[in-house]
N, CA and C of each residue as an Amber inpcrd file, in Angstrom:
protein
   501
  37.3230000  -2.8790000  -7.2740000  36.3600000  -3.8230000  -7.7560000
  36.4980000  -4.0600000  -9.2410000  37.3780000  -3.3580000  -9.8950000
  37.5530000  -3.5030000 -11.3320000  37.5560000  -4.9650000 -11.7430000
  36.5300000  -5.3740000 -12.4790000  36.4990000  -6.7180000 -13.0150000
  36.2500000  -7.8090000 -11.9840000  36.0770000  -7.4700000 -10.7340000
  35.8570000  -8.4590000  -9.6780000  34.4240000  -8.3450000  -9.2040000
  33.8640000  -9.4670000  -8.8070000  32.5340000  -9.3960000  -8.1980000
  32.7000000  -8.8230000  -6.8090000  31.7410000  -8.0790000  -6.3790000
  31.7780000  -7.5210000  -5.0260000  31.1430000  -8.5210000  -4.0780000
  31.7660000  -8.7260000  -2.9530000  31.2820000  -9.7180000  -1.9910000
  29.8870000  -9.3860000  -1.4640000  29.4630000  -8.1650000  -1.6010000
  28.1360000  -7.7820000  -1.1290000  27.1130000  -7.7280000  -2.2550000
  27.4630000  -8.2290000  -3.4200000  26.5190000  -8.3020000  -4.5200000
  26.3190000  -6.9970000  -5.2670000  27.1550000  -6.0260000  -5.0360000
  27.0610000  -4.7660000  -5.7670000  27.8350000  -4.8700000  -7.0730000
  27.4160000  -4.0980000  -8.0410000  28.1970000  -3.9960000  -9.2670000
  28.4780000  -2.5170000  -9.5050000  29.4300000  -2.2550000 -10.3800000
  29.7750000  -0.8600000 -10.6620000  28.6220000  -0.1110000 -11.3330000
  27.5800000  -0.8000000 -11.7600000  26.4070000  -0.1330000 -12.3290000
  25.5650000   0.5250000 -11.2400000  25.7950000   0.1370000  -9.9780000
  24.9720000   0.6520000  -8.8800000  25.5940000   1.8570000  -8.1730000
  26.7800000   2.2430000  -8.5700000  27.4380000   3.4220000  -8.0070000
  28.4150000   3.9550000  -9.0390000  28.9380000   5.1060000  -8.7860000
  29.8950000   5.7030000  -9.7090000  31.2930000   5.5600000  -9.1160000
  32.0890000   4.6520000  -9.6390000  33.4340000   4.4850000  -9.0920000
  34.3260000   5.6610000  -9.4910000  35.2050000   6.0070000  -8.5790000
  36.2200000   7.0210000  -8.8340000  37.5490000   6.3630000  -8.5080000
  38.4210000   6.2610000  -9.4740000  39.7140000   5.6180000  -9.2590000
  40.7460000   6.6890000  -8.9400000  41.2510000   6.6570000  -7.7160000
  42.2140000   7.6560000  -7.2610000  43.1310000   7.0020000  -6.2400000
  44.3210000   7.5420000  -6.0930000  45.1910000   7.0100000  -5.0370000
  44.6350000   7.4170000  -3.6780000  45.1790000   6.8510000  -2.6110000
  44.6340000   7.0780000  -1.2720000  44.5720000   8.5320000  -0.8650000
  45.6440000   9.2710000  -1.0970000  45.6730000  10.6820000  -0.6950000
  44.6380000  11.4890000  -1.4650000  44.4980000  11.2230000  -2.7670000
  43.5200000  11.9520000  -3.5760000  42.0980000  11.5960000  -3.1530000
  41.8550000  10.3260000  -2.8540000  40.5260000   9.9160000  -2.3990000
  40.1990000  10.5550000  -1.0500000  41.1690000  10.6010000  -0.1510000
  40.9470000  11.2500000   1.1520000  40.6280000  12.7260000   0.9720000
  41.3120000  13.3760000   0.0670000  41.0390000  14.7890000  -0.2120000
  39.6040000  14.9550000  -0.7240000  39.1590000  14.0350000  -1.5770000
  37.7940000  14.1070000  -2.1050000  36.7680000  13.8150000  -1.0090000
  37.0910000  12.9250000  -0.0860000  36.1680000  12.6830000   1.0420000
  36.0670000  13.9270000   1.9090000  37.2000000  14.5530000   2.1660000
  37.2100000  15.7700000   2.9740000  36.3510000  16.8510000   2.3150000
  36.3850000  16.9140000   0.9800000  35.6000000  17.9000000   0.2290000
  34.1620000  17.4320000  -0.0120000  33.8130000  16.2360000   0.4480000
  32.4790000  15.6480000   0.3040000  32.0780000  15.4570000  -1.1600000
  33.0490000  15.1430000  -2.0190000  32.7270000  14.8460000  -3.4190000
  32.6640000  13.3370000  -3.6810000  33.0430000  12.5240000  -2.6950000
  32.8040000  11.0790000  -2.7140000  32.2950000  10.6890000  -1.3260000
  31.5930000   9.5790000  -1.2690000  30.9850000   9.1310000  -0.0120000
  31.8130000   8.0890000   0.7180000  32.6230000   7.3460000  -0.0150000
  33.3700000   6.2430000   0.5860000  34.6000000   5.9690000  -0.2610000
  35.5160000   5.2220000   0.3220000  36.7110000   4.8380000  -0.4230000
  37.1620000   3.4610000   0.0280000  37.7860000   2.7550000  -0.8730000
  38.3830000   1.4610000  -0.5890000  39.8590000   1.6070000  -0.8980000
  40.7050000   1.1820000   0.0130000  42.1350000   1.2950000  -0.2390000
  42.8600000   0.1140000   0.3840000  44.0440000  -0.1250000  -0.1070000
  44.9050000  -1.1780000   0.4050000  46.1630000  -0.5030000   0.9310000
  46.4370000  -0.7350000   2.2000000  47.5820000  -0.0720000   2.8220000
  47.8850000  -0.7540000   4.1370000  49.0870000  -0.5410000   4.6100000
  49.3920000  -0.9120000   5.9810000  48.6260000   0.0040000   6.9160000
  48.4320000  -0.4330000   8.1220000  47.6670000   0.3430000   9.1020000
  48.5860000   0.6850000  10.2700000  48.6270000   1.9040000  10.7040000
  47.8120000   3.0260000  10.2390000  48.3860000   3.6610000   8.9700000
  47.5080000   4.1200000   8.1060000  47.8890000   4.8280000   6.8850000
  47.8640000   6.3210000   7.1940000  48.9380000   7.0020000   6.8750000
  49.0490000   8.4270000   7.1900000  47.9280000   9.2700000   6.6170000
  47.5320000   8.9880000   5.3760000  46.4900000   9.8080000   4.7600000
  45.1370000   9.5840000   5.4200000  44.8920000   8.3940000   5.9650000
  43.6360000   8.1520000   6.6800000  43.6980000   8.7960000   8.0660000
  44.8470000   8.7270000   8.7110000  45.0030000   9.4160000   9.9990000
  44.7400000  10.9020000   9.8420000  45.2750000  11.4960000   8.7680000
  45.0510000  12.9250000   8.5180000  43.5810000  13.1980000   8.2260000
  42.9400000  12.3240000   7.4530000  41.5140000  12.4930000   7.1580000
  40.6970000  12.4190000   8.4440000  40.9730000  11.4130000   9.2770000
  40.2250000  11.2360000  10.5290000  40.4580000  12.3870000  11.5010000
  41.5840000  13.0610000  11.3740000  41.8440000  14.2250000  12.2250000
  41.0270000  15.4350000  11.7710000  40.5540000  15.4200000  10.5110000
  39.8460000  16.5880000   9.9860000  38.3330000  16.3910000   9.8490000
  37.8770000  15.1280000   9.7040000  36.4400000  14.8460000   9.6370000
  36.1760000  13.5460000  10.3910000  34.9190000  13.3260000  10.7540000
  34.5490000  12.0520000  11.3700000  34.4920000  10.9880000  10.2790000
  35.1000000   9.8400000  10.5470000  35.0570000   8.7320000   9.5990000
  34.5560000   7.4830000  10.3130000  34.1270000   6.5180000   9.5570000
  33.7470000   5.2160000  10.0870000  34.4020000   4.1490000   9.2140000
  34.9160000   3.1270000   9.8300000  35.4490000   1.9830000   9.1080000
  34.3230000   0.9860000   8.9280000  34.1780000   0.4400000   7.7520000
  33.0910000  -0.4820000   7.4610000  33.5750000  -1.9170000   7.6340000
  32.8950000  -2.6840000   8.4660000  33.3260000  -4.0710000   8.6910000
  33.0160000  -4.9620000   7.4940000  33.7840000  -6.0170000   7.3660000
  33.5350000  -7.0590000   6.3740000  33.0920000  -8.2910000   7.1510000
  31.8670000  -8.7620000   6.8950000  31.3770000  -9.9120000   7.6560000
  31.9720000 -11.2140000   7.1280000  31.7800000 -12.2870000   7.8750000
  32.4030000 -13.5770000   7.5640000  31.9710000 -14.1040000   6.1930000
  30.7140000 -13.9540000   5.8370000  30.2300000 -14.4610000   4.5460000
  30.8790000 -13.7070000   3.3860000  30.9750000 -12.3950000   3.5110000
  31.6060000 -11.6000000   2.4630000  33.0940000 -11.9340000   2.3630000
  33.7410000 -12.1080000   3.5020000  35.1580000 -12.4730000   3.4950000
  35.3570000 -13.8180000   2.8110000  34.4760000 -14.7750000   3.0800000
  34.5700000 -16.0850000   2.4380000  34.4340000 -15.9560000   0.9280000
  33.4860000 -15.1270000   0.4710000  33.3130000 -14.9190000  -0.9660000
  34.5680000 -14.3010000  -1.5810000  35.1660000 -13.3410000  -0.8990000
  36.4030000 -12.7380000  -1.3920000  37.5320000 -13.7590000  -1.4240000
  37.6180000 -14.5810000  -0.3890000  38.6840000 -15.5830000  -0.3040000
  38.5540000 -16.6220000  -1.4210000  37.3290000 -17.0040000  -1.7530000
  37.1170000 -17.9490000  -2.8470000  37.6150000 -17.3440000  -4.1560000
  37.3680000 -16.0480000  -4.3350000  37.7940000 -15.3570000  -5.5450000
  39.3090000 -15.1900000  -5.6020000  39.9370000 -14.9660000  -4.4440000
  41.3790000 -14.7490000  -4.3860000  41.8870000 -15.2320000  -3.0390000
  42.7060000 -16.2820000  -3.0400000  43.1790000 -16.8960000  -1.8010000
  44.0140000 -15.9730000  -0.9300000  44.5040000 -14.8700000  -1.4760000
  45.3150000 -13.9630000  -0.6730000  44.4920000 -13.1590000   0.3250000
  43.1680000 -13.0560000   0.0960000  42.3140000 -12.3600000   1.0500000
  42.0860000 -13.2470000   2.2680000  42.3880000 -12.7270000   3.4390000
  42.2570000 -13.4760000   4.6900000  41.6010000 -12.5790000   5.7370000
  41.1270000 -13.1590000   6.8400000  40.5330000 -12.3180000   7.8930000
  41.5470000 -11.3400000   8.4770000  41.0850000 -10.1530000   8.7610000
  41.9040000  -9.1320000   9.4030000  41.0390000  -8.3520000  10.3790000
  41.6330000  -7.4000000  11.0590000  40.8550000  -6.5770000  11.9850000
  41.5540000  -5.2390000  12.1970000  40.7660000  -4.2790000  12.6220000
  41.2750000  -2.9850000  13.0550000  40.9340000  -2.8410000  14.5290000
  41.8680000  -2.3960000  15.3220000  41.6010000  -2.1100000  16.7330000
  40.8090000  -0.8100000  16.8380000  40.0840000  -0.6640000  17.9260000
  39.3780000   0.5940000  18.1840000  40.3880000   1.7310000  18.2180000
  39.9910000   2.8640000  17.6750000  40.7960000   4.0880000  17.6650000
  42.1080000   3.9610000  16.9000000  42.2030000   2.9870000  15.9700000
  43.3810000   2.9600000  15.1020000  43.4180000   4.2740000  14.3210000
  42.2220000   4.7950000  14.0340000  42.0490000   6.1540000  13.5230000
  41.0900000   6.8500000  14.4790000  41.2470000   8.1510000  14.6710000
  40.4660000   8.9060000  15.6450000  38.9810000   8.5780000  15.5440000
  38.4210000   8.1210000  16.6640000  36.9930000   7.9130000  16.7730000
  36.4450000   6.6420000  16.1410000  37.2900000   5.7530000  15.6630000
  36.7820000   4.5440000  15.0190000  36.6410000   3.3980000  16.0060000
  35.7230000   2.4730000  15.6980000  35.5000000   1.3020000  16.5340000
  36.2730000   0.1130000  15.9610000  36.4500000  -0.9060000  16.7780000
  37.1020000  -2.1380000  16.3220000  36.1910000  -2.8290000  15.2990000
  36.7840000  -3.3490000  14.2410000  36.0090000  -4.0450000  13.2110000
  36.7810000  -5.2410000  12.6680000  36.0410000  -6.1560000  12.0580000
  36.6490000  -7.2180000  11.2550000  36.7130000  -6.7180000   9.8290000
  37.7650000  -7.0920000   9.1330000  37.9580000  -6.6310000   7.7650000
  38.6830000  -7.7000000   6.9750000  39.0940000  -7.3450000   5.8040000
  39.8580000  -8.2370000   4.9440000  41.3170000  -7.7900000   4.9730000
  42.2110000  -8.7410000   4.8880000  43.6410000  -8.4350000   4.8890000
  44.3280000  -9.3460000   3.8880000  45.5530000  -9.0650000   3.6320000
  46.3760000  -9.9700000   2.8460000  47.8270000  -9.7000000   3.1800000
  48.6330000 -10.7290000   3.0370000  50.0410000 -10.6160000   3.3810000
  50.8390000  -9.9360000   2.2870000  51.9160000  -9.3130000   2.6810000
  52.8190000  -8.7010000   1.7200000  53.5430000  -9.8000000   0.9530000
  53.7570000  -9.5600000  -0.2910000  54.4610000 -10.5200000  -1.1310000
  55.7680000  -9.9010000  -1.6080000  56.7830000 -10.6880000  -1.6330000
  58.0380000 -10.2770000  -2.2330000  58.1420000 -11.0370000  -3.5430000
  58.3400000 -10.3190000  -4.6270000  58.3010000 -10.9160000  -5.9470000
  59.6240000 -10.6460000  -6.6510000  60.1000000 -11.6440000  -7.3610000
  61.3020000 -11.4960000  -8.1660000  61.0880000 -12.1740000  -9.5030000
  61.9530000 -11.9270000 -10.4070000  61.8950000 -12.5900000 -11.7030000
  62.2640000 -14.0640000 -11.5340000  61.6150000 -14.9120000 -12.2980000
  61.9760000 -16.3330000 -12.2580000  63.3820000 -16.5490000 -12.7990000
  63.9100000 -15.5520000 -13.4990000  65.2770000 -15.6350000 -14.0220000
  66.3330000 -15.2380000 -12.9980000  65.9150000 -14.6940000 -11.8480000
  66.8900000 -14.2740000 -10.8280000  67.6810000 -15.4930000 -10.3560000
  68.9600000 -15.2950000 -10.1170000  69.8390000 -16.3810000  -9.6830000
  69.3470000 -16.9830000  -8.3740000  69.1230000 -18.2860000  -8.3220000
  68.6300000 -18.9280000  -7.1020000  69.4810000 -18.6380000  -5.8650000
  70.7750000 -18.6110000  -5.9990000  71.6280000 -18.3710000  -4.8290000
  71.4440000 -16.9500000  -4.3020000  71.2770000 -15.9890000  -5.1930000
  71.0380000 -14.6020000  -4.7660000  69.7040000 -14.4920000  -4.0300000
  68.6430000 -15.0790000  -4.5830000  67.3270000 -15.0340000  -3.9390000
  67.3880000 -15.7340000  -2.5890000  68.0360000 -16.8760000  -2.5260000
  68.2030000 -17.5980000  -1.2600000  68.8650000 -16.6880000  -0.2180000
  69.9590000 -16.0330000  -0.5900000  70.6780000 -15.1700000   0.3640000
  69.8210000 -13.9860000   0.7930000  69.0540000 -13.4110000  -0.1350000
  68.1840000 -12.2790000   0.2110000  67.0930000 -12.6870000   1.1980000
  66.4190000 -13.8100000   0.9320000  65.3510000 -14.2620000   1.8200000
  65.9340000 -14.6450000   3.1800000  67.0580000 -15.3310000   3.1770000
  67.7020000 -15.7170000   4.4370000  68.0910000 -14.4770000   5.2430000
  68.6080000 -13.4640000   4.5570000  68.9980000 -12.2330000   5.2460000
  67.7710000 -11.5050000   5.7980000  66.6810000 -11.4440000   5.0090000
  65.4620000 -10.7870000   5.4750000  64.9780000 -11.4000000   6.7820000
  65.0460000 -12.7180000   6.8860000  64.5480000 -13.3950000   8.0740000
  65.6190000 -13.6400000   9.1290000  66.8000000 -13.0370000   8.9620000
  67.8080000 -13.1270000  10.0220000  67.3170000 -12.3080000  11.2110000
  67.6880000 -12.6830000  12.4360000  67.1670000 -11.9730000  13.6140000
  67.3830000 -10.4590000  13.5740000  68.5670000 -10.0110000  13.1660000
  68.8590000  -8.5700000  13.1830000  67.9990000  -7.8150000  12.1770000
  67.9180000  -8.3150000  10.9470000  67.1390000  -7.6210000   9.9210000
  65.6480000  -7.7310000  10.2210000  65.1940000  -8.8960000  10.6470000
  63.7820000  -9.0700000  10.9600000  63.3530000  -8.1190000  12.0750000
  64.2000000  -7.9100000  13.0650000  63.8890000  -6.9650000  14.1490000
  63.7520000  -5.5450000  13.6020000  64.6230000  -5.1590000  12.6770000
  64.5290000  -3.8210000  12.0800000  63.2490000  -3.6740000  11.2630000
  62.9200000  -4.6950000  10.4890000  61.7030000  -4.6510000   9.6780000
  60.4830000  -4.5460000  10.5890000  60.4360000  -5.3490000  11.6470000
  59.2910000  -5.3290000  12.5640000  59.1500000  -3.9850000  13.2600000
  60.2540000  -3.3180000  13.5060000  60.2120000  -2.0120000  14.1600000
  59.7790000  -0.8980000  13.2030000  59.7760000  -1.1780000  11.9030000
  59.5020000  -0.1400000  10.9150000  58.0210000   0.1950000  10.7580000
  57.1320000  -0.7380000  11.0990000  55.6960000  -0.4910000  10.9240000
  54.9280000  -1.4820000  11.7920000  53.7980000  -1.0640000  12.3820000
  53.0320000  -1.9850000  13.2380000  52.6510000  -3.2950000  12.5550000
  52.2870000  -3.2650000  11.2850000  51.9020000  -4.4970000  10.5980000
  53.0670000  -5.4460000  10.3970000  54.2700000  -4.9380000  10.3690000
  55.4360000  -5.7860000  10.1590000  55.6830000  -6.7090000  11.3470000
  55.0720000  -6.4200000  12.4780000  55.2450000  -7.2670000  13.6640000
  54.7730000  -8.6900000  13.4090000  53.8860000  -8.8870000  12.4200000
  53.3670000 -10.2180000  12.1160000  54.2940000 -11.0290000  11.2180000
  55.3190000 -10.4020000  10.6630000  56.2030000 -11.0730000   9.7160000
  56.9790000 -12.1980000  10.3870000  56.9070000 -13.3580000   9.7940000
  57.6100000 -14.5340000  10.3040000  57.8800000 -15.4710000   9.1410000
  59.0540000 -16.0490000   9.0810000  59.3480000 -17.0080000   8.0200000
  58.4040000 -18.1950000   8.1020000  57.9720000 -18.5600000   9.2920000
  57.0870000 -19.7140000   9.4500000  55.6640000 -19.4470000   8.9830000
  55.2590000 -18.1840000   8.9570000  53.8920000 -17.8370000   8.5660000
  53.8390000 -17.1330000   7.2290000  54.9540000 -16.9960000   6.5730000
  55.0690000 -16.0780000   5.4650000  55.0340000 -16.7360000   4.0970000
  54.8420000 -18.0160000   4.0250000  54.8590000 -18.6930000   2.7430000
  53.6370000 -18.3020000   1.9260000  53.8150000 -17.8570000   0.6850000
  52.6750000 -17.4410000  -0.1360000  51.6300000 -18.5410000  -0.2490000
  50.3790000 -18.1290000  -0.4820000  49.2380000 -19.0390000  -0.4670000
  49.1020000 -19.9120000  -1.7050000  50.0510000 -19.9070000  -2.5940000
  50.0390000 -20.8590000  -3.6890000  49.5690000 -20.3460000  -5.0280000
  49.2000000 -19.0790000  -5.1350000  48.7260000 -18.6290000  -6.4350000
  49.8610000 -18.1390000  -7.3270000  51.0720000 -18.1690000  -6.8310000
  52.2240000 -17.8840000  -7.6810000  53.3240000 -18.8770000  -7.3120000
  54.1520000 -19.2450000  -8.2710000  55.1890000 -20.2300000  -7.9640000
  56.2530000 -19.6500000  -7.0360000  56.7920000 -20.4990000  -6.2050000
  57.8560000 -20.1090000  -5.2910000  59.1870000 -20.2000000  -6.0360000
  59.9930000 -19.1540000  -5.9500000  61.3030000 -19.1410000  -6.6060000
  62.1860000 -20.2380000  -6.0020000  63.0370000 -20.8370000  -6.8150000
  63.9230000 -21.9080000  -6.3490000  64.7700000 -21.4750000  -5.1530000
  65.2890000 -20.2460000  -5.1780000  66.1180000 -19.7580000  -4.0790000
  65.3370000 -19.6070000  -2.7900000  64.0990000 -19.1130000  -2.8840000
  63.2450000 -19.0010000  -1.6970000  62.8880000 -20.3860000  -1.1880000
  62.6000000 -21.2920000  -2.1090000  62.2950000 -22.6680000  -1.7220000
  63.4290000 -23.3060000  -0.9460000  64.6580000 -23.0400000  -1.3570000
  65.8260000 -23.5650000  -0.6330000  65.8130000 -23.0760000   0.8110000
  65.5190000 -21.7780000   1.0110000  65.4770000 -21.2320000   2.3680000
  64.3720000 -21.8920000   3.1890000  63.1580000 -21.9660000   2.6260000
  62.0350000 -22.5410000   3.3720000  62.2600000 -24.0170000   3.6990000
  62.9250000 -24.7550000   2.8060000  63.2660000 -26.1530000   3.1310000
  64.3020000 -26.2010000   4.2300000  65.2650000 -25.2870000   4.2060000
  66.3240000 -25.2520000   5.2180000  65.7650000 -25.0490000   6.6190000
  64.7210000 -24.2330000   6.7290000  64.1640000 -23.9700000   8.0720000
  63.0110000 -24.9040000   8.4130000  62.6720000 -25.8130000   7.4960000
  61.6610000 -26.8250000   7.7910000  60.2290000 -26.4350000   7.4640000
  59.9970000 -25.3090000   6.8050000  58.6460000 -24.9130000   6.4360000
  58.1680000 -25.7320000   5.2320000  59.0870000 -26.0710000   4.3420000
  58.8030000 -26.9500000   3.2020000  59.5510000 -28.2530000   3.3840000
  58.9720000 -29.2960000   2.8780000  59.6530000 -30.6150000   2.9060000
  60.4870000 -30.7960000   1.6850000
């Protein structure tokens, strides 16, 4: 929440934030020195699976109004969901998600970036990437174009035009 409004109208004056990486926050939850944590990760996250194996946890849903407020603040926030029992004992919920971004320097050679993006979305490599993590199953060149808050590299643009995603 650093510097961002909270979609539920909370401010950091109403609680004591603790900034820690996921594993450290999970350790603090296990020790009952924090009550909740917010993290960004692919699902399932190993440290949350380990936490859920040692204590009862609950996933907190994000309702449609809060998601809309987050999306207005940052277009990368989109609707997401967790299936029941993604972590031991949890129920299915709606949440916030965002797509993975691949970022390069604007100085990178366009032909190199084009070849890298084309290779990533080749059938053989895409199959390997999708097999690497459950969230990667959603990866598709047709659905993967960034939401517009950063410029598209010339080399990536060449690839997306080649496959018809860009005109």
